[in-house]
C-alpha positions as CSV (number, residue, x, y, z in Angstrom):
1,T,28.4,-23.8,-41.2
2,G,30.9,-23.5,-38.4
3,S,32.0,-25.0,-35.1
4,V,32.9,-23.6,-31.7
5,L,36.5,-24.8,-31.0
6,K,38.6,-25.2,-28.0
7,S,42.1,-23.7,-27.8
8,D,43.6,-27.0,-29.2
9,G,41.3,-26.8,-32.2
10,T,38.9,-29.6,-31.2
11,P,35.2,-28.8,-31.3
12,Y,33.3,-28.1,-28.1
13,F,30.2,-29.7,-29.7
14,N,29.7,-32.6,-32.1
15,E,26.8,-30.7,-33.6
16,T,27.4,-27.7,-35.8
17,W,26.0,-24.2,-35.5
18,L,24.3,-22.9,-38.6
19,K,25.2,-19.4,-39.8
20,N,22.8,-17.3,-41.8
21,G,24.1,-13.8,-42.4
22,N,25.1,-12.3,-39.0
23,N,23.0,-14.9,-37.1
24,V,24.0,-18.2,-35.7
25,Y,21.5,-21.0,-35.0
26,Y,21.5,-24.2,-33.0
27,S,18.3,-26.3,-33.2
28,A,19.5,-29.7,-32.2
29,G,18.7,-29.4,-28.5
30,N,19.3,-27.2,-25.4
31,A,22.3,-25.1,-24.5
32,V,23.9,-24.3,-21.1
33,I,26.5,-21.7,-20.1
34,G,28.5,-21.9,-16.9
35,S,28.0,-25.6,-16.3
36,N,28.6,-29.0,-17.9
37,G,25.3,-30.3,-16.6
38,T,22.2,-30.9,-18.5
39,P,20.4,-27.7,-19.4
40,S,16.9,-27.3,-17.9
41,G,15.6,-25.1,-20.8
42,K,16.4,-24.0,-24.3
43,F,19.1,-21.6,-23.0
44,D,20.3,-22.1,-19.4
45,I,22.8,-19.8,-17.6
46,V,24.5,-21.0,-14.4
47,S,26.4,-18.3,-12.6
48,S,27.8,-18.6,-9.0
49,T,29.6,-15.2,-9.1
50,G,28.8,-12.1,-11.0
51,R,25.9,-11.4,-13.3
52,G,24.4,-14.3,-15.2
53,L,22.8,-12.1,-17.9
54,L,23.4,-8.5,-18.7
55,V,21.4,-6.6,-21.4
56,T,22.3,-3.0,-22.3
57,G,21.4,-0.7,-25.1
58,D,18.4,1.3,-26.3
59,V,15.7,0.0,-28.6
60,G,13.9,3.3,-28.6
61,S,10.3,4.1,-27.6
62,G,8.8,1.6,-30.0
63,G,9.9,-1.6,-28.1
64,A,11.3,-3.1,-25.0
65,Q,14.8,-4.2,-24.0
66,A,13.5,-7.6,-23.1
67,S,10.2,-9.2,-23.8
68,F,8.6,-12.4,-22.4
69,T,5.4,-13.8,-23.8
70,G,3.6,-16.9,-22.5
71,S,0.2,-18.4,-22.7
72,S,0.1,-19.5,-19.0
73,N,2.9,-18.8,-16.5
74,T,5.4,-16.4,-18.0
75,I,8.1,-15.3,-15.4
76,L,9.2,-16.9,-12.2
77,L,11.7,-15.2,-9.8
78,R,13.0,-17.3,-7.0
79,S,15.6,-16.4,-4.4
80,N,17.6,-18.8,-2.3
81,N,17.6,-16.6,0.8
82,S,15.1,-14.5,2.7
83,S,17.4,-11.6,3.8
84,S,15.7,-8.2,3.8
85,S,19.0,-6.7,2.4
86,N,18.6,-8.6,-0.8
87,Y,15.9,-8.4,-3.4
88,A,14.2,-10.7,-5.9
89,F,13.2,-7.9,-8.3
90,L,14.2,-4.2,-8.5
91,V,13.3,-1.3,-10.8
92,E,15.4,1.9,-10.5
93,K,15.4,5.3,-12.1
94,S,18.5,6.6,-13.9
95,D,19.7,8.2,-10.6
96,N,19.6,4.7,-9.0
97,S,16.7,5.6,-6.8
98,S,14.1,2.9,-6.2
99,V,10.9,2.7,-8.2
100,F,9.7,-0.8,-7.3
101,R,11.4,-3.4,-5.0
102,V,10.4,-6.9,-4.1
103,G,12.6,-8.0,-1.2
104,N,13.6,-11.6,-0.5
105,D,11.7,-11.2,2.8
106,G,8.5,-10.8,0.8
107,L,8.1,-7.1,1.5
108,I,7.2,-4.8,-1.5
109,G,8.3,-1.2,-1.7
110,V,7.0,1.5,-4.1
111,G,9.4,4.4,-4.1
112,N,10.9,2.8,-1.0
113,N,14.1,0.8,-1.1
114,A,13.7,-0.5,2.5
115,P,10.0,-1.5,2.9
116,S,8.7,-2.4,6.4
117,Y,5.3,-3.7,5.4
118,G,3.8,-6.1,2.9
119,L,3.2,-3.1,0.7
120,D,5.1,0.0,1.7
121,V,4.3,3.0,-0.6
122,A,6.5,6.1,-0.2
123,V,5.0,8.0,-3.1
124,S,1.6,9.4,-3.9
125,A,-1.0,6.8,-4.9
126,R,-4.3,7.1,-6.8
127,M,-7.1,4.5,-6.7
128,E,-10.0,4.8,-9.1
129,H,-12.0,2.1,-7.5
130,S,-12.7,0.8,-4.1
131,L,-10.2,-0.1,-1.4
132,V,-11.0,-2.9,1.0
133,V,-9.2,-3.2,4.3
134,D,-10.0,-6.2,6.5
135,G,-7.5,-5.4,9.2
136,T,-6.4,-2.2,10.9
137,A,-5.7,0.9,8.7
138,Q,-3.2,3.5,9.9
139,M,-2.6,6.8,8.2
140,N,0.3,9.0,9.3
141,H,-0.4,11.7,6.8
142,S,-3.4,13.3,5.1
143,L,-6.1,11.3,3.2
144,A,-7.9,13.1,0.4
145,V,-11.1,11.6,-0.8
146,G,-13.0,12.8,-3.9
147,G,-16.2,11.8,-5.6
148,T,-19.0,11.0,-3.1
149,G,-16.8,11.2,-0.1
150,L,-15.5,8.8,2.5
151,S,-17.7,5.9,3.8
152,V,-16.4,3.7,6.6
153,S,-18.3,0.8,8.1
154,V,-16.9,-1.4,10.9
155,D,-19.0,-4.1,12.5
156,G,-22.2,-2.4,11.4
157,E,-21.2,1.1,12.7
158,S,-20.9,3.8,10.0
159,V,-17.7,5.4,11.5
160,R,-15.7,4.4,14.5
161,L,-13.0,6.6,16.1
162,V,-10.6,5.0,18.5
163,G,-8.4,7.0,20.8
164,S,-6.9,7.0,24.3
165,S,-9.2,9.7,25.8
166,S,-10.4,11.8,22.9
167,S,-11.4,11.3,19.2
168,Y,-12.4,14.0,16.8
169,I,-13.5,14.5,13.2
170,G,-12.7,17.9,11.7
171,L,-14.9,19.5,9.0
172,Y,-13.0,21.2,6.2
173,P,-15.7,21.9,3.5
174,D,-13.9,24.7,1.6
175,D,-10.2,24.4,2.2
176,P,-8.2,21.5,3.6
177,T,-6.3,23.9,5.8
178,I,-9.3,25.8,7.3
179,R,-11.4,23.9,9.8
180,K,-15.0,25.1,9.9
181,G,-16.2,22.7,12.6
182,Y,-15.6,19.5,14.5
183,F,-17.4,16.9,16.5
184,G,-16.0,14.2,18.8
185,Y,-15.5,12.9,22.3
186,D,-13.1,14.4,24.8
187,E,-12.6,13.2,28.4
188,G,-16.1,11.9,28.8
189,V,-17.8,14.8,27.0
190,L,-19.4,14.7,23.6
191,K,-18.6,17.8,21.7
192,F,-19.8,19.5,18.6
193,D,-18.8,23.0,17.6
194,S,-17.9,25.3,14.7
195,D,-14.8,27.5,14.4
196,S,-12.4,29.0,11.9
197,S,-9.2,27.7,13.3
198,S,-6.7,25.8,11.2
């Protein structure tokens, strides 16, 4: 057995820590670091400046650097501010580029370190099952749909196109860069035609 001592030789604790090989145990209660208050858990870290907990190393492909297991609620992350410049949770690559970011403002970015929406995805995404959108969906780039195709239903209408003066659907059956036909509405005229333009 051994004790943790102050510089004057007096013990920090009345209880002793038990040593077994290279391991040290304390089973008499809870412990706190960075405060003289009552710990709120088995091991409580209070840090007002700098990192509270830093884990480095490599356990190899057979394990994880940190593991949390619970039968109900497991991990809670809470921030004391709502600034968009700060985050509650961040995953980065080795080059420090963002993989997954949860900002203190509640916005989530995937491959995006500065999300502007509730879910802002800046990388490719794949969905194996259905996607339900109750509000407005806006796409600034291409949308590729496999399987049985794309089905859109809004207020009982199969497909609705909304535009200022014209709306079109292009048909690309063989190549996504070669249009074989189109139909739509342009300046009061309903149009349907075939072509080979891109």
